[in-house]
Biopython code that builds the backbone (N, CA, C, O; Angstrom):
import numpy as np
from Bio.PDB.StructureBuilder import StructureBuilder

atoms = [
    (1, "MET", "N", (72.225, 61.700, 87.946)),
    (1, "MET", "CA", (72.810, 62.573, 86.857)),
    (1, "MET", "C", (72.385, 63.281, 86.107)),
    (1, "MET", "O", (72.829, 63.528, 84.986)),
    (2, "ARG", "N", (71.187, 63.838, 86.775)),
    (2, "ARG", "CA", (70.821, 65.123, 86.377)),
    (2, "ARG", "C", (71.469, 66.369, 87.286)),
    (2, "ARG", "O", (71.327, 67.582, 87.130)),
    (3, "TRP", "N", (72.338, 65.531, 88.432)),
    (3, "TRP", "CA", (72.325, 66.315, 89.019)),
    (3, "TRP", "C", (74.278, 66.837, 88.556)),
    (3, "TRP", "O", (74.991, 67.823, 88.740)),
    (4, "GLN", "N", (74.399, 65.644, 87.984)),
    (4, "GLN", "CA", (75.477, 65.703, 87.492)),
    (4, "GLN", "C", (75.577, 67.056, 86.116)),
    (4, "GLN", "O", (76.102, 68.162, 85.995)),
    (5, "SER", "N", (74.786, 66.196, 85.340)),
    (5, "SER", "CA", (74.683, 67.564, 84.467)),
    (5, "SER", "C", (74.165, 69.626, 84.586)),
    (5, "SER", "O", (74.177, 70.643, 83.893)),
    (6, "MET", "N", (73.864, 69.245, 85.679)),
    (6, "MET", "CA", (73.714, 70.644, 86.452)),
    (6, "MET", "C", (74.852, 70.916, 87.183)),
    (6, "MET", "O", (74.558, 72.012, 87.658)),
    (7, "PHE", "N", (75.893, 70.664, 87.567)),
    (7, "PHE", "CA", (76.822, 70.579, 87.813)),
    (7, "PHE", "C", (77.484, 71.108, 86.941)),
    (7, "PHE", "O", (77.867, 72.277, 86.883)),
    (8, "LEU", "N", (77.645, 70.262, 86.224)),
    (8, "LEU", "CA", (78.944, 70.557, 85.257)),
    (8, "LEU", "C", (77.985, 71.818, 84.053)),
    (8, "LEU", "O", (78.679, 72.790, 83.756)),
    (9, "VAL", "N", (77.018, 71.810, 83.632)),
    (9, "VAL", "CA", (76.459, 73.554, 83.230)),
    (9, "VAL", "C", (77.405, 74.397, 84.959)),
    (9, "VAL", "O", (78.598, 74.324, 85.254)),
    (10, "LEU", "N", (76.087, 75.208, 85.848)),
    (10, "LEU", "CA", (76.971, 75.864, 86.733)),
    (10, "LEU", "C", (78.507, 75.930, 86.553)),
    (10, "LEU", "O", (78.930, 76.871, 85.881)),
    (11, "THR", "N", (79.454, 74.990, 87.104)),
    (11, "THR", "CA", (81.007, 74.591, 86.809)),
    (11, "THR", "C", (81.350, 76.150, 85.174)),
    (11, "THR", "O", (81.681, 77.328, 85.312)),
    (12, "LEU", "N", (81.135, 75.553, 84.210)),
    (12, "LEU", "CA", (81.175, 75.858, 83.009)),
    (12, "LEU", "C", (80.722, 77.419, 83.041)),
    (12, "LEU", "O", (81.228, 78.096, 82.146)),
    (13, "LEU", "N", (79.622, 78.270, 84.165)),
    (13, "LEU", "CA", (79.736, 78.763, 84.016)),
    (13, "LEU", "C", (80.515, 79.862, 85.169)),
    (13, "LEU", "O", (80.638, 81.083, 85.254)),
    (14, "ALA", "N", (80.741, 79.238, 85.589)),
    (14, "ALA", "CA", (81.631, 80.161, 86.399)),
    (14, "ALA", "C", (83.447, 80.203, 86.095)),
    (14, "ALA", "O", (84.246, 80.542, 86.968)),
    (15, "MET", "N", (83.643, 80.000, 85.409)),
    (15, "MET", "CA", (84.838, 79.951, 84.185)),
    (15, "MET", "C", (84.532, 80.447, 83.391)),
    (15, "MET", "O", (85.553, 80.480, 82.704)),
    (16, "ALA", "N", (83.742, 80.974, 82.833)),
    (16, "ALA", "CA", (82.739, 81.475, 81.731)),
    (16, "ALA", "C", (84.038, 83.244, 81.998)),
    (16, "ALA", "O", (84.659, 83.766, 81.072)),
    (17, "GLY", "N", (84.055, 83.616, 83.136)),
    (17, "GLY", "CA", (84.198, 84.487, 83.450)),
    (17, "GLY", "C", (84.693, 84.389, 83.774)),
    (17, "GLY", "O", (84.696, 84.792, 84.937)),
    (18, "CYS", "N", (85.821, 83.728, 83.256)),
    (18, "CYS", "CA", (87.418, 83.298, 84.631)),
    (18, "CYS", "C", (88.133, 83.586, 83.009)),
    (18, "CYS", "O", (89.347, 83.784, 83.036)),
    (19, "THR", "N", (87.643, 83.611, 82.002)),
    (19, "THR", "CA", (88.576, 83.574, 80.653)),
    (19, "THR", "C", (89.411, 84.414, 79.601)),
    (19, "THR", "O", (90.232, 83.520, 79.390)),
    (20, "GLY", "N", (89.587, 84.843, 79.258)),
    (20, "GLY", "CA", (90.403, 85.305, 78.144)),
    (20, "GLY", "C", (90.433, 87.083, 78.734)),
    (20, "GLY", "O", (90.079, 87.509, 79.833)),
    (21, "ARG", "N", (91.194, 88.128, 77.107)),
    (21, "ARG", "CA", (92.450, 89.690, 77.953)),
    (21, "ARG", "C", (91.480, 89.729, 78.047)),
    (21, "ARG", "O", (90.505, 89.060, 77.706)),
    (22, "PRO", "N", (91.830, 91.196, 78.924)),
    (22, "PRO", "CA", (90.912, 92.806, 79.214)),
    (22, "PRO", "C", (91.669, 93.189, 77.656)),
    (22, "PRO", "O", (92.489, 92.716, 76.869)),
    (23, "PRO", "N", (90.842, 94.293, 77.816)),
    (23, "PRO", "CA", (91.707, 94.995, 76.443)),
    (23, "PRO", "C", (93.191, 96.532, 77.087)),
    (23, "PRO", "O", (93.484, 97.193, 78.084)),
    (24, "GLU", "N", (93.496, 96.380, 76.082)),
    (24, "GLU", "CA", (94.782, 96.664, 76.419)),
    (24, "GLU", "C", (94.450, 98.076, 77.270)),
    (24, "GLU", "O", (95.339, 97.787, 78.070)),
    (25, "GLY", "N", (93.980, 99.257, 77.754)),
    (25, "GLY", "CA", (93.146, 99.976, 78.009)),
    (25, "GLY", "C", (92.885, 100.223, 78.706)),
    (25, "GLY", "O", (93.049, 101.317, 79.246)),
    (26, "ALA", "N", (91.902, 98.597, 79.333)),
    (26, "ALA", "CA", (91.149, 98.584, 80.840)),
    (26, "ALA", "C", (91.715, 99.095, 81.899)),
    (26, "ALA", "O", (92.934, 99.194, 82.039)),
    (27, "THR", "N", (90.615, 99.562, 82.959)),
    (27, "THR", "CA", (90.953, 100.041, 83.794)),
    (27, "THR", "C", (91.388, 99.259, 84.778)),
    (27, "THR", "O", (91.598, 98.099, 84.421)),
    (28, "GLY", "N", (91.670, 99.589, 86.312)),
    (28, "GLY", "CA", (91.810, 98.122, 87.033)),
    (28, "GLY", "C", (90.579, 97.438, 87.630)),
    (28, "GLY", "O", (90.533, 96.249, 87.945)),
    (29, "GLU", "N", (89.528, 98.379, 87.755)),
    (29, "GLU", "CA", (87.540, 98.023, 87.847)),
    (29, "GLU", "C", (87.709, 97.164, 87.333)),
    (29, "GLU", "O", (88.002, 96.087, 87.851)),
    (30, "GLU", "N", (87.468, 97.555, 85.223)),
    (30, "GLU", "CA", (87.129, 96.330, 84.409)),
    (30, "GLU", "C", (88.179, 95.131, 84.087)),
    (30, "GLU", "O", (88.256, 94.304, 83.179)),
    (31, "ILE", "N", (88.801, 95.358, 85.018)),
    (31, "ILE", "CA", (90.294, 94.390, 84.385)),
    (31, "ILE", "C", (88.694, 93.179, 85.710)),
    (31, "ILE", "O", (87.886, 92.300, 85.412)),
    (32, "TYR", "N", (88.984, 93.770, 86.819)),
    (32, "TYR", "CA", (88.592, 92.921, 88.048)),
    (32, "TYR", "C", (87.364, 92.042, 87.503)),
    (32, "TYR", "O", (87.250, 90.830, 87.320)),
    (33, "LEU", "N", (86.170, 93.517, 87.247)),
    (33, "LEU", "CA", (84.813, 93.209, 86.377)),
    (33, "LEU", "C", (84.921, 91.260, 85.804)),
    (33, "LEU", "O", (84.359, 90.203, 86.089)),
    (34, "GLN", "N", (86.341, 91.899, 84.593)),
    (34, "GLN", "CA", (86.507, 90.632, 83.346)),
    (34, "GLN", "C", (86.253, 89.527, 84.226)),
    (34, "GLN", "O", (85.295, 88.862, 84.622)),
    (35, "LEU", "N", (87.544, 89.603, 84.380)),
    (35, "LEU", "CA", (88.735, 88.327, 85.337)),
    (35, "LEU", "C", (88.640, 87.698, 86.511)),
    (35, "LEU", "O", (88.966, 86.543, 86.787)),
    (36, "CYS", "N", (87.901, 89.010, 87.578)),
    (36, "CYS", "CA", (87.407, 87.994, 88.965)),
    (36, "CYS", "C", (86.507, 87.803, 89.187)),
    (36, "CYS", "O", (86.077, 86.653, 89.094)),
    (37, "SER", "N", (85.615, 89.003, 89.669)),
    (37, "SER", "CA", (83.944, 89.115, 89.652)),
    (37, "SER", "C", (83.476, 88.048, 89.871)),
    (37, "SER", "O", (83.088, 88.043, 91.039)),
    (38, "ASN", "N", (83.252, 86.939, 89.298)),
    (38, "ASN", "CA", (82.226, 85.507, 88.393)),
    (38, "ASN", "C", (82.460, 85.107, 90.113)),
    (38, "ASN", "O", (81.507, 84.991, 90.883)),
    (39, "CYS", "N", (83.888, 84.930, 90.523)),
    (39, "CYS", "CA", (84.195, 84.252, 91.069)),
    (39, "CYS", "C", (84.191, 85.164, 93.180)),
    (39, "CYS", "O", (83.807, 84.738, 94.269)),
    (40, "HIS", "N", (84.760, 86.321, 92.773)),
    (40, "HIS", "CA", (85.513, 86.683, 94.163)),
    (40, "HIS", "C", (83.995, 87.962, 94.146)),
    (40, "HIS", "O", (84.277, 88.803, 95.000)),
    (41, "GLY", "N", (83.018, 88.214, 93.683)),
    (41, "GLY", "CA", (81.172, 88.960, 93.692)),
    (41, "GLY", "C", (82.188, 89.928, 93.259)),
    (41, "GLY", "O", (83.415, 89.831, 93.261)),
    (42, "ASP", "N", (81.033, 91.352, 92.706)),
    (42, "ASP", "CA", (81.019, 92.146, 91.754)),
    (42, "ASP", "C", (81.263, 93.656, 93.198)),
    (42, "ASP", "O", (81.103, 94.874, 93.121)),
    (43, "ASP", "N", (81.664, 92.812, 94.262)),
    (43, "ASP", "CA", (81.944, 93.688, 95.278)),
    (43, "ASP", "C", (83.033, 93.488, 96.123)),
    (43, "ASP", "O", (83.414, 94.164, 97.079)),
    (44, "LEU", "N", (83.568, 92.264, 95.543)),
    (44, "LEU", "CA", (85.190, 92.129, 96.826)),
    (44, "LEU", "C", (84.395, 91.310, 97.803)),
    (44, "LEU", "O", (84.879, 91.207, 98.930)),
    (45, "GLY", "N", (82.890, 90.522, 97.475)),
    (45, "GLY", "CA", (82.393, 90.056, 98.887)),
    (45, "GLY", "C", (82.812, 88.696, 99.125)),
    (45, "GLY", "O", (82.610, 87.937, 100.073)),
    (46, "GLY", "N", (83.711, 88.511, 97.578)),
    (46, "GLY", "CA", (83.575, 86.871, 98.122)),
    (46, "GLY", "C", (82.105, 86.014, 96.945)),
    (46, "GLY", "O", (81.109, 86.621, 96.552)),
    (47, "GLY", "N", (82.345, 84.949, 96.726)),
    (47, "GLY", "CA", (81.400, 83.964, 96.335)),
    (47, "GLY", "C", (81.878, 82.690, 96.617)),
    (47, "GLY", "O", (82.012, 82.022, 97.643)),
    (48, "ILE", "N", (82.168, 82.484, 95.063)),
    (48, "ILE", "CA", (83.386, 80.552, 94.769)),
    (48, "ILE", "C", (84.928, 81.643, 95.442)),
    (48, "ILE", "O", (84.786, 81.578, 96.664)),
    (49, "GLY", "N", (85.510, 82.045, 95.309)),
    (49, "GLY", "CA", (86.448, 82.435, 95.424)),
    (49, "GLY", "C", (86.705, 83.780, 96.936)),
    (49, "GLY", "O", (85.763, 84.560, 97.067)),
    (50, "PRO", "N", (87.809, 83.939, 97.850)),
    (50, "PRO", "CA", (87.005, 84.596, 99.650)),
    (50, "PRO", "C", (86.806, 85.483, 98.174)),
    (50, "PRO", "O", (86.725, 85.457, 96.946)),
    (51, "PRO", "N", (86.804, 86.587, 99.915)),
    (51, "PRO", "CA", (86.242, 87.909, 99.620)),
    (51, "PRO", "C", (88.043, 88.370, 99.626)),
    (51, "PRO", "O", (88.958, 87.580, 99.861)),
    (52, "LEU", "N", (88.230, 90.214, 99.220)),
    (52, "LEU", "CA", (89.241, 90.495, 98.908)),
    (52, "LEU", "C", (88.823, 91.947, 98.939)),
    (52, "LEU", "O", (89.588, 92.763, 98.424)),
    (53, "GLY", "N", (87.459, 92.443, 99.600)),
    (53, "GLY", "CA", (87.565, 93.714, 99.876)),
    (53, "GLY", "C", (87.937, 93.997, 101.339)),
    (53, "GLY", "O", (88.459, 93.310, 102.218)),
    (54, "PRO", "N", (87.493, 95.224, 101.284)),
    (54, "PRO", "CA", (87.405, 95.755, 103.412)),
    (54, "PRO", "C", (87.723, 94.557, 104.397)),
    (54, "PRO", "O", (86.894, 93.734, 104.009)),
    (55, "GLY", "N", (88.253, 94.092, 105.194)),
    (55, "GLY", "CA", (87.977, 93.465, 106.797)),
    (55, "GLY", "C", (88.934, 92.110, 105.809)),
    (55, "GLY", "O", (89.768, 91.754, 106.641)),
    (56, "SER", "N", (89.161, 91.327, 104.629)),
    (56, "SER", "CA", (89.895, 90.518, 104.029)),
    (56, "SER", "C", (90.676, 89.908, 104.517)),
    (56, "SER", "O", (90.921, 90.372, 105.630)),
    (57, "ASN", "N", (91.555, 88.610, 104.168)),
    (57, "ASN", "CA", (92.527, 88.328, 104.847)),
    (57, "ASN", "C", (93.715, 88.723, 103.797)),
    (57, "ASN", "O", (94.822, 88.374, 104.207)),
    (58, "SER", "N", (93.717, 89.423, 102.437)),
    (58, "SER", "CA", (94.162, 89.815, 101.860)),
    (58, "SER", "C", (94.417, 90.836, 101.944)),
    (58, "SER", "O", (95.563, 91.142, 101.617)),
    (59, "VAL", "N", (93.641, 91.729, 102.348)),
    (59, "VAL", "CA", (94.465, 92.545, 103.363)),
    (59, "VAL", "C", (95.436, 92.649, 104.121)),
    (59, "VAL", "O", (95.136, 93.470, 104.988)),
    (60, "GLU", "N", (96.407, 92.279, 104.265)),
    (60, "GLU", "CA", (97.247, 92.130, 105.591)),
    (60, "GLU", "C", (98.190, 91.511, 104.469)),
    (60, "GLU", "O", (99.337, 91.234, 104.817)),
    (61, "GLN", "N", (97.775, 91.248, 103.034)),
    (61, "GLN", "CA", (99.182, 90.434, 102.880)),
    (61, "GLN", "C", (99.719, 91.710, 101.790)),
    (61, "GLN", "O", (98.783, 92.412, 101.407)),
    (62, "PRO", "N", (100.672, 91.979, 101.411)),
    (62, "PRO", "CA", (102.267, 92.574, 100.205)),
    (62, "PRO", "C", (101.085, 92.482, 98.759)),
    (62, "PRO", "O", (100.282, 91.608, 98.431)),
    (63, "ASP", "N", (101.410, 93.682, 98.210)),
    (63, "ASP", "CA", (100.536, 93.448, 96.412)),
    (63, "ASP", "C", (102.314, 92.063, 96.896)),
    (63, "ASP", "O", (102.184, 91.592, 98.025)),
    (64, "GLU", "N", (103.089, 91.778, 96.458)),
    (64, "GLU", "CA", (103.680, 90.664, 96.157)),
    (64, "GLU", "C", (102.818, 89.398, 95.957)),
    (64, "GLU", "O", (102.697, 88.558, 95.065)),
    (65, "PHE", "N", (102.403, 89.568, 96.883)),
    (65, "PHE", "CA", (101.822, 88.116, 97.623)),
    (65, "PHE", "C", (100.607, 88.058, 96.687)),
    (65, "PHE", "O", (100.706, 87.074, 95.953)),
    (66, "LEU", "N", (99.636, 88.680, 96.489)),
    (66, "LEU", "CA", (98.240, 89.581, 95.296)),
    (66, "LEU", "C", (99.335, 88.922, 93.755)),
    (66, "LEU", "O", (98.990, 88.001, 93.015)),
    (67, "GLU", "N", (100.076, 89.378, 93.691)),
    (67, "GLU", "CA", (100.517, 89.250, 92.225)),
    (67, "GLU", "C", (101.436, 87.626, 91.390)),
    (67, "GLU", "O", (101.446, 87.138, 90.260)),
    (68, "VAL", "N", (101.971, 87.344, 92.482)),
    (68, "VAL", "CA", (101.963, 86.308, 92.914)),
    (68, "VAL", "C", (100.601, 84.938, 91.894)),
    (68, "VAL", "O", (100.560, 84.216, 90.898)),
    (69, "THR", "N", (99.420, 85.544, 93.554)),
    (69, "THR", "CA", (98.986, 84.487, 93.225)),
    (69, "THR", "C", (97.740, 85.176, 91.212)),
    (69, "THR", "O", (97.031, 84.284, 90.746)),
    (70, "ILE", "N", (97.729, 86.014, 90.753)),
    (70, "ILE", "CA", (96.893, 86.237, 90.188)),
    (70, "ILE", "C", (97.451, 85.597, 88.890)),
    (70, "ILE", "O", (96.972, 84.816, 88.068)),
    (71, "LEU", "N", (98.745, 86.278, 89.031)),
    (71, "LEU", "CA", (99.417, 85.054, 87.921)),
    (71, "LEU", "C", (99.895, 83.869, 87.643)),
    (71, "LEU", "O", (99.932, 83.365, 86.520)),
    (72, "ASN", "N", (100.623, 82.948, 89.576)),
    (72, "ASN", "CA", (100.310, 81.122, 88.972)),
    (72, "ASN", "C", (98.832, 80.678, 89.605)),
    (72, "ASN", "O", (98.445, 79.524, 89.790)),
    (73, "GLY", "N", (98.030, 82.061, 89.917)),
    (73, "GLY", "CA", (96.899, 81.053, 90.609)),
    (73, "GLY", "C", (96.739, 80.847, 92.073)),
    (73, "GLY", "O", (97.535, 81.426, 92.813)),
    (74, "ARG", "N", (95.578, 79.906, 92.714)),
    (74, "ARG", "CA", (96.200, 79.923, 93.761)),
    (74, "ARG", "C", (94.863, 78.669, 94.136)),
    (74, "ARG", "O", (93.691, 79.046, 94.114)),
    (75, "GLY", "N", (95.282, 76.910, 94.527)),
    (75, "GLY", "CA", (93.449, 76.382, 95.400)),
    (75, "GLY", "C", (93.141, 75.601, 93.659)),
    (75, "GLY", "O", (93.659, 74.842, 92.840)),
    (76, "ARG", "N", (91.767, 76.562, 93.926)),
    (76, "ARG", "CA", (91.235, 76.146, 92.276)),
    (76, "ARG", "C", (90.338, 77.129, 92.080)),
    (76, "ARG", "O", (89.129, 77.174, 91.857)),
    (77, "MET", "N", (91.982, 78.593, 92.333)),
    (77, "MET", "CA", (91.865, 79.306, 90.862)),
    (77, "MET", "C", (92.527, 80.286, 90.381)),
    (77, "MET", "O", (93.127, 81.265, 90.825)),
    (78, "PRO", "N", (92.229, 79.682, 89.059)),
    (78, "PRO", "CA", (93.096, 79.632, 87.724)),
    (78, "PRO", "C", (94.289, 81.050, 87.282)),
    (78, "PRO", "O", (94.070, 82.260, 87.337)),
    (79, "SER", "N", (95.964, 80.078, 86.715)),
    (79, "SER", "CA", (95.822, 81.443, 86.688)),
    (79, "SER", "C", (95.771, 82.765, 85.512)),
    (79, "SER", "O", (95.289, 82.592, 84.392)),
    (80, "PHE", "N", (96.282, 83.940, 85.915)),
    (80, "PHE", "CA", (96.373, 84.929, 84.103)),
    (80, "PHE", "C", (97.082, 85.254, 84.485)),
    (80, "PHE", "O", (96.824, 86.223, 85.199)),
    (81, "GLN", "N", (98.609, 84.834, 84.429)),
    (81, "GLN", "CA", (99.608, 84.899, 83.068)),
    (81, "GLN", "C", (99.203, 85.049, 81.785)),
    (81, "GLN", "O", (99.035, 86.247, 81.557)),
    (82, "SER", "N", (98.985, 84.412, 80.905)),
    (82, "SER", "CA", (98.472, 84.967, 80.244)),
    (82, "SER", "C", (97.671, 86.181, 79.305)),
    (82, "SER", "O", (97.531, 86.615, 78.161)),
    (83, "SER", "N", (97.194, 86.393, 80.997)),
    (83, "SER", "CA", (95.656, 87.283, 80.294)),
    (83, "SER", "C", (96.287, 88.686, 80.183)),
    (83, "SER", "O", (96.171, 89.686, 79.475)),
    (84, "LEU", "N", (97.124, 88.191, 81.398)),
    (84, "LEU", "CA", (97.964, 90.260, 82.215)),
    (84, "LEU", "C", (98.838, 90.639, 81.860)),
    (84, "LEU", "O", (99.732, 90.076, 82.492)),
    (85, "ASN", "N", (99.466, 91.674, 80.805)),
    (85, "ASN", "CA", (100.659, 92.224, 80.895)),
    (85, "ASN", "C", (100.810, 93.184, 82.676)),
    (85, "ASN", "O", (100.272, 93.211, 83.783)),
    (86, "ASN", "N", (101.921, 93.825, 81.900)),
    (86, "ASN", "CA", (102.636, 94.261, 83.412)),
    (86, "ASN", "C", (101.760, 95.476, 84.009)),
    (86, "ASN", "O", (101.409, 95.557, 85.186)),
    (87, "ASP", "N", (101.490, 96.340, 83.063)),
    (87, "ASP", "CA", (100.515, 97.505, 82.856)),
    (87, "ASP", "C", (99.259, 97.232, 83.762)),
    (87, "ASP", "O", (98.860, 97.957, 84.674)),
    (88, "GLN", "N", (98.620, 95.842, 83.260)),
    (88, "GLN", "CA", (97.208, 95.761, 83.889)),
    (88, "GLN", "C", (97.324, 94.678, 84.935)),
    (88, "GLN", "O", (96.267, 94.540, 85.550)),
    (89, "LEU", "N", (97.927, 94.176, 85.174)),
    (89, "LEU", "CA", (98.057, 93.450, 86.483)),
    (89, "LEU", "C", (98.160, 94.669, 88.342)),
    (89, "LEU", "O", (97.729, 94.548, 89.489)),
    (90, "ALA", "N", (99.224, 95.994, 87.348)),
    (90, "ALA", "CA", (99.005, 96.822, 88.206)),
    (90, "ALA", "C", (97.331, 97.950, 88.552)),
    (90, "ALA", "O", (96.704, 98.624, 89.369)),
    (91, "ARG", "N", (97.396, 97.394, 87.146)),
    (91, "ARG", "CA", (95.734, 98.473, 87.560)),
    (91, "ARG", "C", (95.131, 97.796, 88.292)),
    (91, "ARG", "O", (94.158, 98.405, 88.738)),
    (92, "LEU", "N", (95.245, 96.559, 88.744)),
    (92, "LEU", "CA", (94.051, 95.522, 89.057)),
    (92, "LEU", "C", (94.322, 95.001, 90.419)),
    (92, "LEU", "O", (93.572, 94.294, 91.093)),
    (93, "ILE", "N", (95.345, 95.388, 90.689)),
    (93, "ILE", "CA", (96.273, 95.270, 92.307)),
    (93, "ILE", "C", (96.222, 96.728, 92.710)),
    (93, "ILE", "O", (96.018, 96.827, 93.920)),
    (94, "ASP", "N", (96.394, 98.410, 91.818)),
    (94, "ASP", "CA", (95.549, 98.923, 92.923)),
    (94, "ASP", "C", (94.047, 99.534, 93.090)),
    (94, "ASP", "O", (93.663, 100.510, 93.734)),
    (95, "PHE", "N", (93.452, 98.756, 92.406)),
    (95, "PHE", "CA", (92.330, 98.548, 92.128)),
    (95, "PHE", "C", (92.013, 98.021, 93.495)),
    (95, "PHE", "O", (92.038, 98.651, 94.552)),
    (96, "ILE", "N", (91.714, 96.776, 93.303)),
    (96, "ILE", "CA", (91.314, 95.724, 95.163)),
    (96, "ILE", "C", (91.980, 97.119, 95.926)),
    (96, "ILE", "O", (91.199, 98.060, 96.068)),
    (97, "ARG", "N", (93.072, 97.252, 96.311)),
    (97, "ARG", "CA", (93.907, 97.946, 96.599)),
    (97, "ARG", "C", (93.320, 99.355, 97.173)),
    (97, "ARG", "O", (93.760, 99.680, 98.275)),
    (98, "ALA", "N", (92.382, 100.225, 96.559)),
    (98, "ALA", "CA", (91.767, 101.096, 96.820)),
    (98, "ALA", "C", (90.170, 100.844, 96.702)),
    (98, "ALA", "O", (89.506, 101.819, 96.350)),
    (99, "GLU", "N", (89.669, 99.950, 96.894)),
    (99, "GLU", "CA", (88.251, 99.129, 97.158)),
    (99, "GLU", "C", (88.974, 98.992, 98.126)),
    (99, "GLU", "O", (88.814, 100.048, 98.738)),
    (100, "GLN", "N", (89.906, 98.186, 98.865)),
    (100, "GLN", "CA", (89.697, 98.081, 99.979)),
    (100, "GLN", "C", (91.048, 98.789, 101.256)),
    (100, "GLN", "O", (91.944, 98.345, 101.974)),
    (101, "ALA", "N", (90.682, 99.569, 101.047)),
    (101, "ALA", "CA", (90.553, 101.520, 101.898)),
    (101, "ALA", "C", (89.715, 101.741, 102.192)),
    (101, "ALA", "O", (89.681, 102.190, 103.338)),
    (102, "GLU", "N", (88.790, 101.659, 101.674)),
    (102, "GLU", "CA", (87.231, 101.814, 101.509)),
    (102, "GLU", "C", (86.393, 101.839, 102.729)),
    (102, "GLU", "O", (85.171, 101.960, 102.636)),
]
sb = StructureBuilder()
sb.init_structure("model")
sb.init_model(0)
sb.init_chain("A")
sb.init_seg("    ")
for serial, (resi, resn, name, xyz) in enumerate(atoms, 1):
    if name == "N":
        sb.init_residue(resn, " ", resi, " ")
    sb.init_atom(name, np.array(xyz, "f"), 0.0, 1.0, " ", f" {name:<3s}", serial, name[0])
structure = sb.get_structure()
């Protein structure tokens, strides 16, 4: 019973970083830190979710793949369609690509 409670608490904490709508003028980095870093790591190195940084599988994927994944979710990743407008989505993808290029 105790491990179930611990699992529930950890799951809720992990999901807490995956909610909310970023401010309209948020940078790609700010959007990433608010919506993505809880699962993919502050440095895009991975965690609950796969790494997104340099050398990751997503480097080889086109931007459209990232867009569809972010908007619709994939596997355990939730959809962020209701959290991001088109400009925010573009800034987020630009940030991920810039980090991958380093």
